[in-house]
Phi, psi and omega in degrees: 000307182299322179293318178300321179294322174297313181301314182299313179305312184295319184294319180297310183294326174291331171294320182292321180298319181291323178294319179294318173306313177300311186295319179298313184287338182262357181246146172272152179293122177266134176234125179294154171278166176309127175090346188280146183285157173208167180242151178214158179263128176280167181293346176265010180073007173286157185245134175221162183251158173214179176240136183295130177220012181064014171293165179303322175299321173304306182299321175296320181296321181290323179300320182272354177091010182265051185219116190232147188284317182239154177298326179297312182305306177303324175290322180302309179298314180297321177297319179297320175294316174306315177298318179301318184283329182291323185274001181285144176236142175260000000 
């Protein structure tokens, strides 16, 4: 039974990885202009907005892919990440 759950989790995660690869390959990287709003996912998976100012924090968020043009997009990814962690088995 536990092996079946592990296989299901692995299959789920592989599917999620493929979806993320497709999204990454189909999207151009968006960079806000100075003063433009963007959204990011916090460590508790809440979404907040900030304004681009080319500071190191802004650039770090862009480098790791935690920079979204719309709140809806950020919320979609936050929910996706929560599901990945929820379905994880140790």
